[in-house]
C-alpha positions in Angstrom: 149.7 66.1 -34.5 149.4 66.7 -30.8 147.6 69.8 -29.7 149.5 69.9 -26.4 152.5 72.2 -26.6 155.8 70.6 -25.5 158.8 72.6 -24.5 161.8 70.3 -24.3 164.0 72.9 -22.6 165.1 76.5 -22.4 168.5 78.1 -22.4 170.0 79.4 -19.2 169.5 83.1 -20.0 165.8 82.6 -20.6 165.5 80.6 -17.4 167.2 83.3 -15.3 165.0 86.0 -16.8 161.7 84.1 -16.3 161.9 82.4 -12.9 165.0 83.5 -11.0 163.5 86.9 -9.9 160.7 85.8 -7.6 158.5 88.2 -5.6 159.5 88.6 -1.9 157.3 88.6 1.1 159.1 91.4 3.0 158.2 94.3 0.7 154.7 95.7 1.5 152.9 98.6 3.1 149.7 98.7 5.1 147.6 101.9 5.0 144.8 102.1 7.7 142.1 104.7 7.0 140.1 105.0 10.2 136.7 106.7 10.4 136.9 110.4 10.6 134.8 110.6 13.8 137.1 108.2 15.4 140.1 110.4 14.8 138.6 113.3 16.7 137.6 110.9 19.5 141.2 109.7 19.8 142.5 113.2 20.0 140.0 114.3 22.6 140.1 111.3 24.9 143.6 109.9 24.5 145.4 113.1 23.5 146.9 111.3 20.5 147.2 112.3 16.9 146.8 109.3 14.6 150.2 108.6 13.1 149.8 106.8 9.8 153.5 106.6 9.2 154.0 104.9 12.6 151.5 102.1 11.8 153.0 101.6 8.4 156.5 101.2 9.8 155.6 99.0 12.8 153.3 96.6 10.9 155.8 93.7 10.9 153.4 91.0 9.6 150.4 91.0 7.4 148.7 88.7 4.9 147.3 89.0 1.4 143.7 87.8 1.4 142.2 84.8 -0.2 138.8 83.8 -1.6 136.9 81.0 -3.1 134.0 80.3 -5.4 131.0 78.6 -3.8 129.3 76.1 -6.1 126.2 74.0 -6.3 126.1 70.5 -7.6 123.8 69.7 -10.5 123.3 66.0 -11.2 120.0 65.8 -13.1 120.4 68.0 -16.2 122.1 65.3 -18.2 122.2 61.6 -17.6 125.4 60.4 -16.1 126.9 64.0 -16.0 127.6 65.9 -12.9 128.3 69.6 -13.0 129.3 72.4 -10.7 127.9 75.9 -11.2 129.0 79.0 -9.3 126.5 81.0 -7.2 128.7 83.3 -5.3 132.2 84.3 -4.4 133.2 83.8 -0.7 135.9 85.9 1.0 138.1 85.0 4.0 136.3 87.9 5.8 139.3 88.7 8.1 143.0 89.3 8.0 145.6 89.5 10.9 147.9 92.5 11.3 150.8 92.3 13.7 152.4 95.5 15.1 155.6 96.1 17.0 154.6 98.1 20.1 156.8 101.1 20.6 157.1 102.8 24.0 158.0 106.2 22.5 154.5 106.3 20.9 152.8 105.7 24.3 151.6 102.2 23.2 149.7 103.7 20.3 149.6 100.4 18.5 147.5 99.0 21.4 145.5 102.1 22.4 144.4 102.9 18.9 142.6 99.6 18.2 141.2 99.5 21.7 139.7 102.9 21.1 138.3 101.8 17.7 136.6 98.9 19.3 135.3 101.0 22.1 134.0 103.5 19.6 132.2 100.8 17.6 130.6 99.2 20.6 129.3 102.6 21.8 131.1 102.4 25.2 131.9 106.1 24.8 128.3 107.1 24.4 126.9 106.1 27.8 127.8 107.4 31.2 128.2 111.0 30.1 125.0 112.8 31.1 123.5 111.3 34.3 126.6 109.3 35.4 124.9 106.0 34.8 126.2 103.2 32.6 129.9 103.7 33.5 132.3 100.9 32.7 133.3 100.6 36.3 129.7 100.6 37.6 127.2 97.8 38.1 124.8 99.3 35.6 127.2 99.3 32.6 125.6 98.9 29.2 126.6 99.6 25.6 124.8 101.2 22.6 126.2 99.9 19.4 126.9 102.5 16.6 125.6 102.2 13.1 128.0 100.2 10.8 128.6 103.2 8.6 130.1 105.0 11.6 132.8 102.5 12.5 133.5 100.7 9.2 136.3 102.1 7.0 138.9 101.0 4.5 142.3 99.3 4.8 144.8 99.0 2.0 147.8 96.9 1.4 150.4 97.6 -1.3 152.5 94.7 -2.4 155.6 95.8 -4.3 159.2 94.7 -4.8 162.6 95.9 -3.9 163.1 98.2 -6.9 160.0 100.3 -6.3 161.1 103.9 -5.5 164.8 103.0 -6.1 167.2 105.8 -7.2 169.0 103.3 -9.5 166.1 102.6 -11.8 163.6 105.1 -13.3 160.3 104.9 -15.1 157.0 103.3 -14.1 156.8 100.4 -11.7 153.7 98.3 -11.2 152.5 96.9 -7.9 149.4 95.4 -6.5 146.9 97.4 -4.4 144.5 95.4 -2.2 141.5 97.3 -1.0 139.5 96.0 2.0 135.9 97.3 2.1 133.9 97.8 5.3 136.9 97.1 7.5 137.0 97.3 11.3 138.9 95.6 14.2 137.2 92.4 15.1 139.5 91.2 17.9 142.8 91.9 19.6 144.9 88.9 20.6 146.1 88.6 24.1 149.7 89.6 24.7 151.5 87.5 27.3 153.9 89.2 29.7 156.0 87.5 32.3 159.2 87.8 34.5 161.0 85.4 32.2 163.5 86.6 29.6 162.1 89.7 28.0 161.0 89.8 24.5 159.5 92.5 22.3 155.8 93.3 22.8 153.7 92.6 19.7 150.0 93.3 19.2 148.0 91.2 16.7 144.7 92.6 15.5 142.2 90.7 13.4 140.5 92.9 10.9 137.1 92.0 9.6 136.0 93.1 6.1 133.1 92.5 3.7 135.1 92.0 0.5 138.3 93.0 -1.1 139.4 93.9 -4.6 142.8 94.1 -6.3 143.9 97.0 -8.6 146.9 97.3 -10.8 148.8 100.4 -9.5 151.6 102.3 -11.1 154.4 104.1 -9.3 156.5 106.5 -11.3 160.2 107.3 -10.4 162.5 109.9 -11.8 166.2 109.9 -11.3 166.4 113.7 -11.4 164.1 114.1 -8.4 165.5 113.1 -5.0 163.2 110.5 -3.4 163.4 111.8 0.1 162.7 115.4 -0.9 159.3 114.8 -2.5 156.5 116.8 -0.8 154.2 113.9 -1.5 154.2 110.6 -3.4 151.3 108.6 -4.9 149.8 106.0 -2.6 147.4 103.2 -3.4 144.8 104.3 -5.9 147.1 107.1 -7.2 145.9 109.6 -4.7 148.3 111.9 -2.9 149.4 110.6 0.5 151.8 113.2 1.8 151.9 111.8 5.4 151.7 108.1 4.9 153.8 107.6 1.7 156.4 110.3 1.8 159.2 107.8 2.4 160.5 105.5 -0.4 159.5 101.9 -0.1 163.2 100.9 0.3 163.4 103.2 3.3 160.4 101.6 4.8 161.9 98.1 4.3 165.2 99.3 5.8 163.3 100.6 8.9 161.6 97.3 9.3 164.9 95.4 9.1 166.5 97.7 11.6 163.5 97.2 14.0 163.8 93.4 13.7 167.6 93.6 14.3 167.1 95.7 17.4 164.4 93.3 18.6 166.8 90.3 18.2 169.6 92.2 19.9 167.5 93.2 22.8 166.2 89.6 23.2 169.7 88.2 23.3 170.7 90.8 25.9 167.7 89.9 28.0 168.5 86.2 27.8 172.1 87.0 29.0 170.7 89.0 31.9 168.3 86.2 32.8 171.1 83.8 33.4 172.6 86.1 36.1 171.5 85.7 39.7 168.3 87.6 40.5 167.3 89.3 43.7 164.5 87.5 45.5 162.7 90.7 46.3 161.5 93.1 43.6 161.2 96.8 44.4 158.2 98.6 42.9 
């Protein structure tokens, strides 16, 4: 008798229930937890209050991390036998987050990460007392901060359409990705030109030491209006009154609306680009 299980076929109802409800890529949330000292710096120098909800809504592209097991080849333990043994787990070490830049927020999607990198490199430390070391001076220098000062945590929640829905009640599970020792590693260049206008997007590469995945549970109750909750549980089950007070369906609807507005604006700009232009621009 064969020890290999053979399944000659399944009925249609079983097939639908098992494989015809795939996970979708467009349902997620990104939660950035910046260093506490950075928040006060942003408020004092830029006059901005860190808006977690804004970054959650405008993060239009992210990626779930990957990892691999590093192995060592062992060829001499047994004659004619080659083996691989694990000696460490290796992480991708960085993820890319793409944000839709909004003018009503005073370009906060750009200025926030610029300020974080400035804070980490110590550019805000020098040039304060004696006037030397200014960024616009010939004697500019930096003094890097300690890693514990600029590293923080970033979290990604991967859920599905029915999370937070008013139609279904009970507990829903989703994945919580936790990125340890995270900080912005680079900001990609953003081309601008006089060609047909397009939406401005900022892509930030986030470095991290490692990540871990947790099984999270989200409870919904039909008797409680989703939009009237004072706070809802975020990743890790902690209360996130500012970042998670909207339902996940509302967040997805807002992203879809932002994409539709972006496409509509791009089509309008292409139409305007075909019309005759003035040869002289007034500034």
